[in-house]
C-alpha positions as a Python dict, from the first residue, in 0.01 Angstrom:
ca = {
    (1, 'M'): (0, 0, 0),
    (2, 'K'): (-205, -256, 195),
    (3, 'K'): (-132, -526, -65),
    (4, 'T'): (239, -452, -54),
    (5, 'L'): (244, -459, 326),
    (6, 'F'): (46, -787, 333),
    (7, 'F'): (280, -944, 75),
    (8, 'T'): (588, -832, 267),
    (9, 'L'): (453, -961, 598),
    (10, 'A'): (347, -1292, 443),
    (11, 'I'): (670, -1361, 252),
    (12, 'F'): (927, -1219, 495),
    (13, 'P'): (911, -1509, 746),
    (14, 'L'): (933, -1763, 461),
    (15, 'M'): (1269, -1622, 356),
    (16, 'F'): (1420, -1747, 681),
    (17, 'L'): (1278, -2100, 680),
    (18, 'N'): (1584, -2235, 499),
    (19, 'C'): (1835, -2053, 717),
    (20, 'T'): (1928, -2362, 914),
    (21, 'S'): (2262, -2534, 907),
    (22, 'G'): (2131, -2787, 657),
    (23, 'N'): (2291, -3064, 861),
    (24, 'S'): (1990, -3208, 1042),
    (25, 'R'): (1992, -3534, 844),
    (26, 'N'): (2310, -3513, 644),
    (27, 'E'): (2630, -3656, 774),
    (28, 'A'): (2744, -3467, 1083),
    (29, 'K'): (3102, -3349, 1070),
    (30, 'D'): (3323, -3316, 1373),
    (31, 'S'): (3575, -3039, 1432),
    (32, 'T'): (3833, -3216, 1215),
    (33, 'G'): (3595, -3212, 919),
    (34, 'T'): (3550, -3589, 913),
    (35, 'E'): (3208, -3747, 931),
    (36, 'A'): (3088, -3835, 1279),
    (37, 'V'): (2773, -4011, 1153),
    (38, 'S'): (2776, -4224, 837),
    (39, 'Q'): (2476, -4290, 616),
    (40, 'L'): (2419, -4662, 550),
    (41, 'T'): (2268, -4824, 244),
    (42, 'A'): (2149, -5185, 251),
    (43, 'D'): (2468, -5299, 77),
    (44, 'A'): (2691, -5110, 320),
    (45, 'F'): (2488, -5244, 615),
    (46, 'K'): (2550, -5600, 497),
    (47, 'K'): (2925, -5535, 478),
    (48, 'V'): (2987, -5343, 800),
    (49, 'V'): (2704, -5449, 1032),
    (50, 'Y'): (2522, -5772, 951),
    (51, 'N'): (2468, -5965, 629),
    (52, 'Y'): (2117, -6094, 682),
    (53, 'D'): (2118, -6258, 338),
    (54, 'V'): (2403, -6492, 435),
    (55, 'D'): (2386, -6530, 813),
    (56, 'K'): (2059, -6647, 963),
    (57, 'T'): (2179, -6579, 1319),
    (58, 'W'): (2308, -6242, 1432),
    (59, 'K'): (2677, -6185, 1361),
    (60, 'Y'): (2808, -5830, 1392),
    (61, 'E'): (3072, -5756, 1129),
    (62, 'G'): (3226, -5457, 1309),
    (63, 'N'): (3505, -5433, 1565),
    (64, 'M'): (3370, -5132, 1756),
    (65, 'P'): (3028, -5093, 1925),
    (66, 'A'): (2773, -4918, 1706),
    (67, 'V'): (2451, -4718, 1718),
    (68, 'I'): (2225, -4707, 1415),
    (69, 'D'): (1958, -4439, 1384),
    (70, 'F'): (1669, -4549, 1164),
    (71, 'Y'): (1483, -4236, 1058),
    (72, 'A'): (1270, -4065, 794),
    (73, 'D'): (1298, -3702, 689),
    (74, 'W'): (923, -3646, 736),
    (75, 'C'): (927, -3775, 1098),
    (76, 'P'): (921, -3493, 1361),
    (77, 'P'): (1061, -3709, 1648),
    (78, 'C'): (1340, -3821, 1412),
    (79, 'R'): (1428, -3459, 1342),
    (80, 'Q'): (1437, -3390, 1717),
    (81, 'L'): (1660, -3690, 1786),
    (82, 'S'): (1904, -3625, 1501),
    (83, 'P'): (2108, -3346, 1668),
    (84, 'L'): (2140, -3557, 1985),
    (85, 'V'): (2271, -3853, 1786),
    (86, 'E'): (2519, -3625, 1613),
    (87, 'E'): (2639, -3483, 1947),
    (88, 'V'): (2685, -3829, 2092),
    (89, 'A'): (2871, -3943, 1781),
    (90, 'K'): (3121, -3662, 1830),
    (91, 'E'): (3151, -3714, 2206),
    (92, 'Y'): (3205, -4091, 2175),
    (93, 'K'): (3429, -4080, 1867),
    (94, 'G'): (3688, -4356, 1891),
    (95, 'K'): (3470, -4553, 2135),
    (96, 'I'): (3165, -4626, 1918),
    (97, 'V'): (3061, -4580, 1557),
    (98, 'V'): (2733, -4416, 1467),
    (99, 'F'): (2534, -4481, 1152),
    (100, 'R'): (2198, -4373, 1021),
    (101, 'V'): (1958, -4535, 780),
    (102, 'N'): (1695, -4343, 586),
    (103, 'T'): (1401, -4583, 602),
    (104, 'D'): (1232, -4427, 299),
    (105, 'K'): (1537, -4492, 82),
    (106, 'E'): (1629, -4830, 234),
    (107, 'K'): (1294, -5009, 245),
    (108, 'E'): (1437, -5359, 192),
    (109, 'L'): (1679, -5318, 482),
    (110, 'T'): (1412, -5167, 704),
    (111, 'Q'): (1169, -5450, 631),
    (112, 'S'): (1435, -5719, 671),
    (113, 'L'): (1512, -5591, 1020),
    (114, 'G'): (1147, -5545, 1115),
    (115, 'I'): (1176, -5170, 1174),
    (116, 'T'): (819, -5041, 1204),
    (117, 'N'): (847, -4746, 1445),
    (118, 'L'): (1044, -4426, 1400),
    (119, 'P'): (1282, -4323, 1520),
    (120, 'T'): (1444, -4654, 1611),
    (121, 'L'): (1791, -4670, 1760),
    (122, 'L'): (1976, -5000, 1735),
    (123, 'Y'): (2262, -5046, 1985),
    (124, 'I'): (2513, -5308, 1875),
    (125, 'P'): (2778, -5435, 2116),
    (126, 'V'): (3085, -5600, 1964),
    (127, 'K'): (2973, -5930, 2115),
    (128, 'G'): (2619, -6023, 2201),
    (129, 'Q'): (2277, -5930, 2078),
    (130, 'P'): (2173, -5580, 1973),
    (131, 'K'): (1920, -5380, 2176),
    (132, 'V'): (1662, -5130, 2054),
    (133, 'T'): (1493, -4812, 2172),
    (134, 'L'): (1183, -4685, 1996),
    (135, 'G'): (1074, -4326, 1964),
    (136, 'Y'): (1235, -4005, 2076),
    (137, 'I'): (1463, -4027, 2380),
    (138, 'S'): (1651, -3755, 2563),
    (139, 'K'): (2027, -3718, 2540),
    (140, 'D'): (2060, -3836, 2902),
    (141, 'I'): (1881, -4160, 2820),
    (142, 'L'): (2080, -4201, 2499),
    (143, 'V'): (2410, -4161, 2686),
    (144, 'K'): (2297, -4392, 2968),
    (145, 'T'): (2190, -4658, 2718),
    (146, 'I'): (2519, -4636, 2528),
    (147, 'N'): (2717, -4665, 2851),
    (148, 'E'): (2513, -4959, 2981),
    (149, 'I'): (2480, -5159, 2660),
    (150, 'L'): (2791, -5074, 2461),
    (151, 'L'): (3065, -4963, 2698),
    (152, 'T'): (3033, -5189, 3001),
    (153, 'K'): (3246, -5497, 3014),
}
């Protein structure tokens, strides 16, 4: 009886560990079912953001301001920031584009850009130089930064 009770008490909480939405680092979908945050590979980054192999000076390839979330699945601050980035992507849909880069899978890209701290958010205006924030930031700071860097004229 004691062994059964111990086993039940020990295993019962583990059954609920995977009862999350499963969307913490996958592409976030908005209410229309389309992706609000797109995953970028190094090749996609070179096509839609900046081709660092060809251009030696910064030249943004996009036509809408962008935020790129550089993260790793094992990084607790990255996991805390992820839902905020997803919320902002939905709220600013049509005004900015939001991407994410898994630094463990895209090591060449990460190294080429000098990303050494996680999470790193890269804010890219249509014209001008990108700006960076390092580490976890609150949604208020994220929104303020987007408004100041990307949406002011």
